[in-house]
C-alpha positions in Angstrom: -23.1 78.6 -44.8 -25.7 76.6 -46.7 -28.5 75.1 -44.6 -27.7 71.5 -45.6 -24.1 71.8 -44.4 -25.3 73.6 -41.2 -27.7 70.7 -40.6 -24.9 68.1 -41.1 -22.7 70.0 -38.6 -25.6 70.2 -36.2 -26.2 66.5 -36.5 -22.6 65.8 -35.6 -22.8 68.1 -32.6 -26.0 66.4 -31.4 -24.4 63.0 -31.8 -21.4 64.2 -29.7 -23.8 65.7 -27.1 -25.5 62.3 -26.7 -22.2 60.8 -25.5 -21.6 63.6 -23.1 -25.1 64.5 -21.9 -24.2 63.9 -18.2 -21.4 66.6 -18.3 -22.9 69.2 -20.6 -23.6 72.5 -18.9 -27.0 74.0 -18.9 -25.7 76.8 -21.2 -24.2 74.3 -23.7 -27.5 72.4 -23.7 -29.5 75.5 -24.3 -27.1 76.6 -27.1 -27.4 73.3 -28.8 -31.2 73.4 -28.6 -31.4 76.9 -30.0 -29.2 75.8 -32.9 -31.5 72.8 -33.5 -34.5 75.2 -33.5 -32.9 77.5 -36.0 -31.6 74.8 -38.4 -34.8 72.8 -38.4 -36.8 76.0 -39.0 -34.7 76.8 -42.0 -34.9 73.3 -43.4 -38.6 73.2 -43.0 -39.0 76.6 -44.7 -37.3 75.1 -47.7 -39.6 72.1 -47.7 -43.1 73.7 -47.3 -45.5 72.1 -49.7 -47.3 74.5 -52.1 -50.7 73.3 -50.8 -51.8 70.5 -48.6 -50.2 67.1 -48.3 -47.7 66.2 -51.0 -48.8 63.5 -53.4 -48.4 60.0 -52.1 -48.0 61.1 -48.5 -50.6 60.0 -45.9 -52.4 62.7 -44.1 -51.5 61.4 -40.6 -49.1 62.4 -37.9 -46.8 60.0 -36.1 -48.0 61.0 -32.7 -51.7 60.3 -33.5 -53.1 56.8 -33.1 -55.3 55.6 -35.9 
């Protein structure tokens, strides 16, 4: 399965999980988090800049205060 399609499927699963978070089993939650980890890793591998920050992108992180 292509990574993009797998990401779309995962997004749908996460959206469904939000609606049922109170009744998800621990195993289901762990399974979903593992899939999130795998898919995001694959997507990020495809999007690694050749070097440094891509042109036009600020060199800051959302979690750092300026």
